[in-house]
C-alpha positions in Angstrom: -12.1 13.4 -13.6 -10.9 11.2 -16.6 -12.4 7.6 -17.4 -8.5 6.3 -16.3 -8.6 7.8 -13.0 -12.5 6.6 -12.4 -11.5 3.3 -13.3 -8.1 3.3 -10.6 -10.3 5.3 -7.9 -12.8 2.4 -8.3 -9.9 -0.2 -8.1 -8.9 1.4 -5.3 -11.7 1.9 -3.1 -13.2 -1.4 -3.8 -10.3 -3.4 -2.3 -10.9 -5.4 0.8 -7.5 -5.5 1.9 -6.6 -1.7 1.2 -7.0 1.3 2.5 -10.5 0.8 4.0 -10.9 4.4 5.5 -10.2 6.7 2.8 -13.3 8.0 0.8 -14.1 8.5 -2.6 -12.9 12.4 -2.1 -9.7 10.8 -0.7 -8.8 8.6 -3.5 -10.0 11.2 -6.5 -7.3 13.7 -4.7 -4.4 11.2 -4.3 -4.9 10.0 -7.9 -4.8 13.3 -8.6 -1.5 13.5 -7.1 -0.1 10.5 -7.4 2.6 9.5 -10.0 1.6 6.1 -12.4 4.5 3.6 -12.7 4.3 0.2 -14.2 6.9 -2.5 -12.9 7.9 -5.6 -15.6 7.6 -9.3 -14.0 10.6 -10.1 -11.8 11.2 -5.9 -10.8 11.7 -4.9 -7.3 9.1 -2.6 -6.2 10.8 -2.0 -2.8 14.4 -3.2 -1.6 15.0 -4.3 1.5 17.3 -1.9 3.1 16.9 0.7 1.5 14.5 3.9 1.6 11.6 4.2 -0.2 10.5 7.9 0.2 7.0 7.0 0.1 4.3 4.2 -1.1 3.3 2.4 -4.0 -0.6 1.6 -4.3 -1.0 -1.2 -7.0 -3.6 -1.0 -9.7 -3.0 -4.0 -11.6 -1.2 -7.2 -11.0 0.2 -8.6 -8.2 3.4 -8.7 -5.9 5.1 -11.2 -3.8 6.3 -9.6 -0.4 9.4 -11.6 0.3 10.8 -11.2 4.3 13.6 -11.9 5.6 13.4 -15.8 7.8 9.9 -15.7 6.4 9.3 -18.8 3.6 6.0 -17.3 2.6 3.3 -14.4 2.9 0.3 -13.5 1.1 0.9 -12.1 -2.6 -0.4 -8.0 -2.7 -2.9 -7.2 -5.5 -4.6 -4.2 -6.6 -5.6 -1.9 -4.1 -2.8 -2.5 -1.7 0.3 -0.5 -0.3 3.8 -1.4 0.0 6.4 0.4 1.3 4.0 1.8 4.1 6.8 0.6 6.9 9.7 2.5 5.8 7.3 5.4 4.9 5.9 5.4 8.7 9.3 5.2 10.2 12.1 7.1 7.4 14.0 3.8 7.9 14.9 1.4 5.1 12.4 -1.3 3.6 11.7 -4.2 6.0 11.3 -6.3 3.2 11.1 -7.1 -0.8 8.4 -6.5 -3.2 9.0 -8.1 -6.3 6.0 -8.1 -9.2 4.5 -11.4 -10.0 3.3 -10.0 -13.2 3.7 -6.8 -14.9 2.3 -4.2 -12.2 1.0 -0.7 -12.7 0.8 1.5 -9.5 0.5 4.8 -8.2 3.3 6.4 -6.2 2.9 9.0 -3.7 6.4 10.2 -2.6 6.8 11.3 1.3 6.4 15.0 0.1 3.9 15.3 -1.2 1.6 13.1 1.0 2.6 15.2 3.4 1.8 18.8 1.6 -1.9 16.9 1.1 -2.1 16.7 4.1 -1.5 19.6 5.3 -4.1 20.9 3.3 -6.8 17.9 4.3 -6.0 17.4 7.9 -9.3 14.9 7.9 -7.4 13.0 4.5 -4.0 12.4 6.7 -6.4 11.0 9.7 -8.2 8.5 7.4 -4.5 7.4 5.3 -2.9 6.9 8.8 -6.0 4.7 10.3 -6.0 2.3 7.5 -2.7 1.8 7.5 -2.3 0.5 10.9 -5.6 -1.3 10.2 -3.2 -2.8 7.0 -0.5 -3.3 9.3 -2.5 -5.1 12.0 -3.9 -7.4 9.6 -0.4 -8.3 8.1 0.7 -8.8 11.4 -2.0 -11.4 11.8 -1.4 -13.0 9.2 2.0 -13.6 9.7 1.1 -14.9 13.2 -1.1 -17.6 12.1 -4.7 -18.4 12.9 -3.7 -19.0 16.6 -4.0 -15.1 17.0 -7.3 -14.7 15.7 -8.8 -17.6 17.5 -7.6 -15.9 20.8 -8.8 -12.6 19.8 -12.6 -13.9 19.7 -12.5 -15.0 23.1 
């Protein structure tokens, strides 16, 4: 594995808000199959109302998630994913994702992910479990602190 890929795997696997259930081997497979893409500040990674046909995994930089009727949402950064809602339900994206600075990311299209999941079913299980955990956390973040307190009772 090249030093660049080792660095990328390190960033992705260390992210606290990333795909937490993926193993080092999973990340190596992802890094091998993903396409590296770059976005300038202000560029749109995901456009609300358009199909994404895949997911982006941020390696460097940060991006703002712009939800309709929602003033603010925490920025996403290295190791985090975007485009996952459209990927999951195969419907147009529910939000815009705009680069706050130069962003470097991996892009994995649906066909590549499906092929990987057929070859490595345990990767699919960990990937989807990670997506479920991320979406749950993001929903709780949107609902606010009251939901976190209620869950601890």
